[in-house]
MARSE-816655 format. One record per residue (C-alpha): x, y negated, z; residue number from 1. Coordinates in nm, 2 decimals. Each point is the difference from the previous one (the first is absolute). Example, Ala and Ser with C-alpha at 12.3 -4.5 7.8 and 13.67 -1.06 7.14 Angstrom:
<pts>
<east->1.23	north->0.45	up->0.78	nr->1>
<east->0.14	north->-0.34	up->-0.07	nr->2>
</pts>
This chain:
<pts>
<east->2.90	north->13.16	up->2.09	nr->1>
<east->0.25	north->-0.08	up->0.28	nr->2>
<east->-0.04	north->-0.38	up->-0.07	nr->3>
<east->-0.39	north->0.04	up->0.03	nr->4>
<east->0.03	north->0.18	up->0.33	nr->5>
<east->0.23	north->-0.28	up->0.13	nr->6>
<east->-0.24	north->-0.27	up->-0.11	nr->7>
<east->-0.28	north->0.19	up->0.18	nr->8>
<east->0.20	north->0.03	up->0.32	nr->9>
<east->0.07	north->-0.37	up->-0.01	nr->10>
<east->-0.37	north->-0.07	up->-0.05	nr->11>
<east->-0.09	north->0.21	up->0.30	nr->12>
<east->0.25	north->-0.18	up->0.22	nr->13>
<east->-0.07	north->-0.35	up->-0.12	nr->14>
<east->-0.30	north->-0.09	up->-0.22	nr->15>
<east->-0.23	north->0.26	up->0.15	nr->16>
<east->0.03	north->-0.15	up->0.35	nr->17>
<east->-0.08	north->-0.34	up->-0.15	nr->18>
<east->-0.30	north->0.13	up->-0.17	nr->19>
<east->-0.11	north->0.25	up->0.26	nr->20>
<east->-0.31	north->-0.20	up->0.09	nr->21>
<east->-0.14	north->0.05	up->-0.34	nr->22>
<east->0.00	north->0.38	up->0.03	nr->23>
<east->-0.32	north->0.03	up->0.20	nr->24>
<east->-0.22	north->0.32	up->0.02	nr->25>
<east->-0.28	north->-0.20	up->-0.17	nr->26>
<east->0.05	north->-0.22	up->-0.31	nr->27>
<east->-0.21	north->-0.32	up->-0.03	nr->28>
<east->0.12	north->-0.18	up->-0.32	nr->29>
<east->-0.20	north->-0.30	up->-0.12	nr->30>
<east->0.11	north->0.03	up->-0.36	nr->31>
<east->0.00	north->0.27	up->-0.27	nr->32>
<east->0.29	north->-0.07	up->-0.22	nr->33>
<east->0.00	north->0.14	up->-0.36	nr->34>
<east->0.35	north->-0.03	up->-0.14	nr->35>
<east->0.22	north->0.15	up->-0.27	nr->36>
<east->0.25	north->0.27	up->0.07	nr->37>
<east->0.29	north->-0.22	up->-0.11	nr->38>
<east->0.30	north->0.05	up->0.23	nr->39>
<east->0.07	north->-0.37	up->0.01	nr->40>
<east->-0.32	north->-0.07	up->0.18	nr->41>
<east->0.03	north->0.01	up->0.39	nr->42>
<east->-0.32	north->-0.18	up->0.11	nr->43>
<east->0.01	north->0.08	up->0.37	nr->44>
<east->0.24	north->0.07	up->0.29	nr->45>
<east->-0.26	north->0.00	up->0.27	nr->46>
<east->-0.16	north->0.34	up->0.04	nr->47>
<east->-0.38	north->0.00	up->0.04	nr->48>
<east->-0.08	north->-0.33	up->-0.17	nr->49>
<east->-0.08	north->0.14	up->-0.35	nr->50>
<east->-0.16	north->0.31	up->-0.13	nr->51>
<east->0.16	north->0.08	up->-0.33	nr->52>
<east->-0.11	north->0.14	up->-0.33	nr->53>
<east->0.32	north->0.02	up->-0.23	nr->54>
<east->0.01	north->0.13	up->-0.35	nr->55>
<east->0.13	north->-0.08	up->-0.34	nr->56>
<east->-0.16	north->-0.33	up->-0.11	nr->57>
<east->-0.20	north->-0.07	up->0.32	nr->58>
<east->-0.30	north->0.17	up->-0.17	nr->59>
<east->-0.33	north->0.09	up->0.15	nr->60>
<east->-0.21	north->0.23	up->-0.22	nr->61>
<east->-0.36	north->-0.09	up->0.00	nr->62>
<east->-0.26	north->0.16	up->0.21	nr->63>
<east->-0.10	north->0.35	up->-0.11	nr->64>
<east->0.36	north->0.09	up->-0.10	nr->65>
<east->0.15	north->0.26	up->0.24	nr->66>
<east->0.34	north->-0.14	up->0.11	nr->67>
<east->0.22	north->-0.04	up->0.31	nr->68>
<east->-0.07	north->-0.37	up->-0.02	nr->69>
<east->-0.37	north->0.06	up->0.04	nr->70>
<east->0.06	north->0.23	up->0.30	nr->71>
<east->0.23	north->-0.27	up->0.16	nr->72>
<east->-0.26	north->-0.27	up->-0.06	nr->73>
<east->-0.28	north->0.20	up->0.16	nr->74>
<east->0.22	north->0.12	up->0.29	nr->75>
<east->0.11	north->-0.36	up->0.07	nr->76>
<east->-0.35	north->-0.15	up->-0.02	nr->77>
<east->-0.17	north->0.28	up->0.19	nr->78>
<east->0.25	north->0.07	up->0.27	nr->79>
<east->0.18	north->-0.34	up->0.04	nr->80>
<east->-0.27	north->-0.26	up->0.09	nr->81>
<east->0.28	north->-0.25	up->0.07	nr->82>
<east->0.05	north->-0.05	up->-0.38	nr->83>
<east->-0.15	north->-0.33	up->-0.12	nr->84>
<east->0.21	north->-0.07	up->-0.31	nr->85>
<east->0.12	north->0.19	up->-0.31	nr->86>
<east->0.29	north->-0.14	up->-0.19	nr->87>
<east->0.09	north->0.12	up->-0.36	nr->88>
<east->0.36	north->-0.11	up->-0.05	nr->89>
<east->0.18	north->0.01	up->-0.34	nr->90>
<east->0.35	north->-0.11	up->-0.06	nr->91>
<east->0.24	north->-0.13	up->-0.27	nr->92>
<east->0.19	north->0.22	up->-0.22	nr->93>
<east->-0.24	north->0.29	up->0.06	nr->94>
<east->0.09	north->0.32	up->-0.17	nr->95>
<east->-0.35	north->0.12	up->-0.01	nr->96>
<east->-0.11	north->-0.30	up->-0.20	nr->97>
<east->0.30	north->0.03	up->-0.22	nr->98>
<east->-0.12	north->0.35	up->-0.07	nr->99>
<east->-0.36	north->-0.12	up->-0.06	nr->100>
<east->0.13	north->-0.24	up->-0.27	nr->101>
<east->0.21	north->0.28	up->-0.16	nr->102>
<east->-0.20	north->0.16	up->-0.29	nr->103>
<east->0.20	north->0.33	up->0.03	nr->104>
<east->-0.05	north->0.05	up->0.38	nr->105>
<east->-0.22	north->0.30	up->-0.05	nr->106>
<east->0.27	north->0.17	up->-0.19	nr->107>
<east->0.29	north->-0.11	up->0.22	nr->108>
<east->-0.16	north->0.07	up->0.34	nr->109>
<east->-0.35	north->0.16	up->-0.05	nr->110>
<east->-0.07	north->-0.01	up->0.38	nr->111>
<east->0.06	north->-0.37	up->0.02	nr->112>
<east->-0.21	north->-0.06	up->-0.32	nr->113>
<east->-0.29	north->0.20	up->0.15	nr->114>
<east->0.03	north->-0.19	up->0.34	nr->115>
<east->0.00	north->-0.34	up->-0.19	nr->116>
<east->-0.34	north->0.07	up->-0.15	nr->117>
<east->-0.13	north->-0.17	up->0.32	nr->118>
<east->0.15	north->-0.32	up->-0.12	nr->119>
<east->-0.12	north->0.03	up->-0.37	nr->120>
<east->-0.22	north->-0.31	up->0.04	nr->121>
<east->0.32	north->-0.20	up->0.06	nr->122>
<east->0.16	north->0.13	up->-0.32	nr->123>
<east->-0.33	north->-0.10	up->-0.19	nr->124>
<east->0.02	north->-0.35	up->0.13	nr->125>
<east->0.37	north->-0.04	up->-0.07	nr->126>
<east->-0.05	north->0.12	up->-0.36	nr->127>
<east->-0.31	north->-0.22	up->-0.05	nr->128>
<east->0.16	north->-0.32	up->0.13	nr->129>
<east->0.10	north->-0.28	up->-0.23	nr->130>
<east->0.36	north->0.03	up->0.08	nr->131>
<east->0.00	north->0.39	up->-0.03	nr->132>
<east->0.28	north->-0.03	up->-0.25	nr->133>
<east->0.23	north->-0.19	up->0.24	nr->134>
<east->0.35	north->0.15	up->-0.03	nr->135>
<east->0.09	north->-0.06	up->0.37	nr->136>
<east->-0.06	north->0.34	up->0.14	nr->137>
<east->0.08	north->-0.10	up->0.36	nr->138>
<east->-0.27	north->-0.26	up->-0.01	nr->139>
<east->-0.25	north->0.25	up->-0.14	nr->140>
<east->0.09	north->0.24	up->0.29	nr->141>
<east->-0.06	north->-0.29	up->0.25	nr->142>
<east->-0.35	north->-0.07	up->-0.15	nr->143>
<east->-0.08	north->0.37	up->-0.02	nr->144>
<east->0.09	north->0.03	up->0.37	nr->145>
<east->-0.22	north->-0.28	up->0.11	nr->146>
<east->-0.29	north->0.13	up->-0.21	nr->147>
<east->0.06	north->0.34	up->0.15	nr->148>
<east->-0.04	north->-0.14	up->0.35	nr->149>
<east->-0.34	north->-0.14	up->-0.10	nr->150>
<east->-0.10	north->0.33	up->-0.17	nr->151>
<east->0.08	north->0.20	up->0.31	nr->152>
<east->-0.19	north->-0.25	up->0.21	nr->153>
<east->-0.30	north->0.07	up->-0.22	nr->154>
<east->0.05	north->0.38	up->0.05	nr->155>
<east->-0.01	north->-0.04	up->0.37	nr->156>
<east->-0.35	north->-0.17	up->-0.03	nr->157>
<east->-0.13	north->0.31	up->-0.18	nr->158>
<east->0.02	north->0.20	up->0.33	nr->159>
<east->-0.34	north->-0.01	up->0.17	nr->160>
<east->0.14	north->-0.04	up->0.35	nr->161>
<east->0.22	north->-0.28	up->-0.10	nr->162>
<east->-0.29	north->-0.17	up->-0.18	nr->163>
<east->-0.21	north->0.02	up->0.32	nr->164>
<east->0.28	north->-0.14	up->0.21	nr->165>
<east->0.05	north->-0.29	up->-0.24	nr->166>
<east->-0.37	north->-0.07	up->0.00	nr->167>
<east->0.00	north->-0.01	up->0.39	nr->168>
<east->0.31	north->-0.21	up->0.01	nr->169>
<east->0.19	north->0.27	up->0.18	nr->170>
<east->0.28	north->0.03	up->-0.25	nr->171>
<east->0.19	north->-0.23	up->-0.24	nr->172>
<east->0.20	north->0.10	up->-0.30	nr->173>
<east->0.32	north->-0.21	up->-0.10	nr->174>
<east->0.22	north->0.01	up->-0.30	nr->175>
<east->0.38	north->-0.07	up->0.03	nr->176>
<east->0.29	north->-0.02	up->-0.24	nr->177>
<east->0.35	north->0.02	up->0.14	nr->178>
<east->0.29	north->-0.16	up->-0.20	nr->179>
<east->0.30	north->0.22	up->0.09	nr->180>
<east->0.27	north->-0.24	up->-0.12	nr->181>
<east->-0.15	north->-0.30	up->0.17	nr->182>
<east->-0.14	north->0.18	up->0.31	nr->183>
<east->-0.33	north->-0.19	up->-0.06	nr->184>
<east->-0.35	north->0.11	up->0.05	nr->185>
<east->-0.27	north->-0.12	up->-0.23	nr->186>
<east->-0.37	north->0.04	up->0.13	nr->187>
<east->-0.30	north->0.04	up->-0.22	nr->188>
<east->-0.27	north->-0.27	up->0.05	nr->189>
<east->-0.33	north->0.13	up->-0.13	nr->190>
<east->-0.16	north->-0.34	up->-0.02	nr->191>
<east->0.28	north->-0.14	up->-0.22	nr->192>
<east->0.06	north->0.34	up->-0.18	nr->193>
<east->0.38	north->-0.07	up->0.06	nr->194>
<east->0.29	north->0.14	up->0.19	nr->195>
<east->0.14	north->-0.28	up->0.22	nr->196>
<east->0.31	north->-0.04	up->0.20	nr->197>
<east->-0.03	north->0.09	up->0.37	nr->198>
<east->0.02	north->-0.36	up->0.10	nr->199>
<east->-0.27	north->-0.11	up->-0.26	nr->200>
<east->-0.22	north->0.29	up->0.09	nr->201>
<east->0.02	north->-0.09	up->0.37	nr->202>
<east->-0.08	north->-0.37	up->-0.08	nr->203>
<east->-0.30	north->0.11	up->-0.21	nr->204>
<east->-0.13	north->0.24	up->0.26	nr->205>
<east->0.03	north->-0.27	up->0.27	nr->206>
<east->-0.18	north->-0.27	up->-0.20	nr->207>
<east->-0.27	north->0.25	up->-0.11	nr->208>
<east->-0.06	north->0.10	up->0.37	nr->209>
<east->0.00	north->-0.36	up->0.10	nr->210>
<east->-0.27	north->-0.09	up->-0.25	nr->211>
<east->-0.22	north->0.29	up->0.11	nr->212>
<east->0.03	north->-0.12	up->0.36	nr->213>
<east->-0.08	north->-0.35	up->-0.11	nr->214>
<east->-0.31	north->0.12	up->-0.19	nr->215>
<east->-0.12	north->0.22	up->0.29	nr->216>
<east->0.04	north->-0.28	up->0.26	nr->217>
<east->-0.16	north->-0.27	up->-0.23	nr->218>
<east->-0.30	north->0.22	up->-0.10	nr->219>
<east->-0.06	north->0.10	up->0.36	nr->220>
<east->0.01	north->-0.37	up->0.09	nr->221>
<east->-0.23	north->-0.11	up->-0.27	nr->222>
<east->-0.27	north->0.28	up->0.04	nr->223>
<east->-0.19	north->-0.17	up->0.30	nr->224>
<east->-0.03	north->-0.31	up->-0.22	nr->225>
<east->-0.17	north->0.18	up->-0.30	nr->226>
<east->-0.35	north->-0.04	up->0.16	nr->227>
<east->-0.05	north->-0.37	up->-0.04	nr->228>
<east->-0.31	north->-0.13	up->0.17	nr->229>
<east->-0.04	north->-0.33	up->-0.20	nr->230>
<east->0.03	north->-0.10	up->-0.36	nr->231>
<east->0.29	north->-0.23	up->0.09	nr->232>
<east->0.19	north->0.28	up->0.16	nr->233>
<east->-0.06	north->0.22	up->-0.31	nr->234>
<east->0.14	north->-0.26	up->-0.23	nr->235>
<east->0.30	north->-0.07	up->0.23	nr->236>
<east->0.08	north->0.37	up->0.00	nr->237>
<east->-0.01	north->0.03	up->-0.38	nr->238>
<east->0.23	north->-0.29	up->-0.02	nr->239>
<east->0.24	north->0.16	up->0.24	nr->240>
<east->-0.01	north->0.33	up->-0.19	nr->241>
<east->0.09	north->-0.19	up->-0.32	nr->242>
<east->0.31	north->-0.13	up->0.17	nr->243>
<east->0.10	north->0.33	up->0.15	nr->244>
<east->0.01	north->0.16	up->-0.35	nr->245>
<east->0.29	north->-0.24	up->-0.07	nr->246>
<east->0.19	north->0.06	up->0.32	nr->247>
<east->-0.04	north->0.05	up->0.37	nr->248>
<east->0.10	north->-0.35	up->0.12	nr->249>
<east->-0.35	north->-0.10	up->0.12	nr->250>
<east->0.02	north->0.28	up->0.26	nr->251>
<east->0.37	north->0.01	up->0.06	nr->252>
<east->0.02	north->-0.20	up->0.33	nr->253>
<east->-0.29	north->0.20	up->0.13	nr->254>
<east->0.12	north->0.35	up->-0.07	nr->255>
<east->0.38	north->-0.06	up->0.02	nr->256>
<east->0.04	north->0.10	up->0.37	nr->257>
<east->-0.19	north->0.32	up->-0.04	nr->258>
<east->0.18	north->0.07	up->-0.32	nr->259>
<east->0.34	north->-0.06	up->0.15	nr->260>
<east->-0.07	north->0.25	up->0.28	nr->261>
<east->-0.13	north->0.27	up->-0.23	nr->262>
<east->0.29	north->-0.04	up->-0.24	nr->263>
<east->0.25	north->0.02	up->0.28	nr->264>
<east->-0.17	north->0.31	up->0.14	nr->265>
<east->0.03	north->0.17	up->-0.33	nr->266>
<east->0.31	north->-0.13	up->-0.16	nr->267>
<east->0.20	north->-0.15	up->0.30	nr->268>
<east->0.26	north->0.28	up->0.00	nr->269>
<east->0.14	north->-0.15	up->-0.33	nr->270>
<east->0.08	north->-0.33	up->0.18	nr->271>
<east->0.19	north->-0.12	up->0.30	nr->272>
<east->-0.28	north->-0.20	up->0.15	nr->273>
<east->-0.31	north->-0.21	up->-0.08	nr->274>
<east->0.24	north->-0.29	up->-0.04	nr->275>
<east->0.19	north->0.18	up->-0.26	nr->276>
<east->0.01	north->-0.23	up->-0.31	nr->277>
<east->-0.06	north->0.29	up->-0.23	nr->278>
<east->-0.31	north->0.11	up->0.20	nr->279>
<east->-0.13	north->-0.36	up->-0.01	nr->280>
<east->0.07	north->-0.02	up->-0.37	nr->281>
<east->-0.18	north->0.32	up->-0.07	nr->282>
<east->-0.30	north->-0.14	up->0.21	nr->283>
<east->-0.01	north->-0.33	up->-0.16	nr->284>
<east->-0.01	north->0.15	up->-0.35	nr->285>
<east->-0.33	north->0.15	up->0.08	nr->286>
<east->-0.16	north->-0.35	up->-0.01	nr->287>
<east->-0.02	north->0.05	up->-0.38	nr->288>
<east->-0.21	north->0.32	up->0.03	nr->289>
<east->-0.34	north->-0.02	up->-0.18	nr->290>
<east->-0.31	north->0.18	up->0.14	nr->291>
<east->-0.13	north->0.20	up->-0.29	nr->292>
<east->-0.28	north->0.21	up->0.17	nr->293>
<east->-0.22	north->-0.28	up->0.12	nr->294>
<east->-0.29	north->0.15	up->-0.20	nr->295>
<east->-0.03	north->0.26	up->0.27	nr->296>
<east->-0.19	north->-0.26	up->0.20	nr->297>
<east->-0.26	north->-0.05	up->-0.28	nr->298>
<east->-0.26	north->0.22	up->0.16	nr->299>
<east->0.04	north->-0.19	up->0.33	nr->300>
<east->-0.04	north->-0.34	up->-0.16	nr->301>
<east->-0.30	north->0.09	up->-0.22	nr->302>
<east->-0.18	north->0.14	up->0.31	nr->303>
<east->0.08	north->-0.30	up->0.21	nr->304>
<east->-0.24	north->-0.27	up->0.12	nr->305>
<east->0.23	north->-0.26	up->-0.15	nr->306>
<east->-0.02	north->0.15	up->-0.34	nr->307>
<east->-0.38	north->0.01	up->0.02	nr->308>
<east->-0.02	north->-0.37	up->0.10	nr->309>
<east->0.25	north->-0.10	up->-0.27	nr->310>
<east->-0.19	north->0.18	up->-0.27	nr->311>
<east->-0.33	north->-0.15	up->0.13	nr->312>
<east->0.15	north->-0.35	up->-0.02	nr->313>
<east->0.12	north->0.07	up->-0.36	nr->314>
<east->-0.34	north->0.12	up->-0.11	nr->315>
<east->-0.18	north->-0.30	up->0.15	nr->316>
<east->0.22	north->-0.25	up->-0.18	nr->317>
<east->-0.02	north->0.18	up->-0.34	nr->318>
<east->-0.26	north->0.03	up->-0.27	nr->319>
<east->0.14	north->0.33	up->-0.10	nr->320>
<east->0.11	north->0.29	up->0.22	nr->321>
<east->0.38	north->-0.01	up->-0.02	nr->322>
<east->0.21	north->0.32	up->-0.03	nr->323>
<east->0.15	north->0.13	up->0.33	nr->324>
<east->0.32	north->-0.18	up->0.07	nr->325>
<east->0.32	north->0.20	up->-0.01	nr->326>
<east->0.17	north->0.10	up->0.32	nr->327>
<east->0.30	north->-0.22	up->-0.11	nr->328>
<east->-0.13	north->-0.32	up->-0.16	nr->329>
<east->0.16	north->-0.15	up->-0.31	nr->330>
<east->0.04	north->-0.33	up->0.18	nr->331>
<east->0.36	north->-0.11	up->0.07	nr->332>
<east->-0.09	north->-0.20	up->0.31	nr->333>
<east->0.23	north->0.05	up->0.29	nr->334>
<east->-0.17	north->-0.18	up->0.29	nr->335>
<east->-0.20	north->0.19	up->0.27	nr->336>
<east->-0.07	north->-0.03	up->0.37	nr->337>
<east->0.05	north->0.37	up->0.09	nr->338>
<east->0.03	north->0.01	up->0.37	nr->339>
<east->0.07	north->0.29	up->0.23	nr->340>
</pts>
């Protein structure tokens, strides 16, 4: 006990003064962090940054099950409006997941077996997998831990308040896996259904955001031109759309300046300056982006004067009434005089 008191005294004299700014009367964390009770996990040394839920196996019982986890969730999301993210973080060599994979856990530690019922879906997936007979127990634990992270993310979504916040884009749920021996964080990417290294996850997030910005700028730029007044303008627009489904090159020089400014505004903190080679490489990779939502302009086009004149010309030059042309023609022509 004496050694504990000595450590506490040293903390008050040293570390407390360094962290004193974090001990404010009001807490305003931006992240709710769900993590295992494992003593090897020390996720934060800055008071006030994270609101924690810690338990064996970083488990969140589903909505409707009375638990301290449910109480913590509702307190955080009702009383701490600063919270915008929830992270479920599993880790390697997890004792809870080892227990989940131990058939006799209910006899050995009944309380643990009862608690792990909230991860039963993980056990079903592990036992139903093709490699369920794999003799590498540590590999099984690792897989179970990752699956458990995903299972608890789904449990979070079962809470009505969380579902509403997700729908209103007021909250984001993330899944992490921490490798203790390598001190490496793997981040779950839903679009790929895969845990990625922090570096790859960041690259993917940056490129995804870049592509969304490209699409937004390009679609906003094109919208005024989707009301062609002549048959020739209508044909040129369709030819342009055909090219844009391959890549953004036909518009690149026109939108590049606006794109650069928007990317820098949103992602600039990752780079030293607009002249940073990495920033420019990320920007230039966007030239290969394909616009895939051009059909959103179909109504504009079919209600335009140019469409009416084009169809009138087709009918006059045909013995039979042709079918209405597609928004994106089958022609592979790549010449147009689209001017701005």
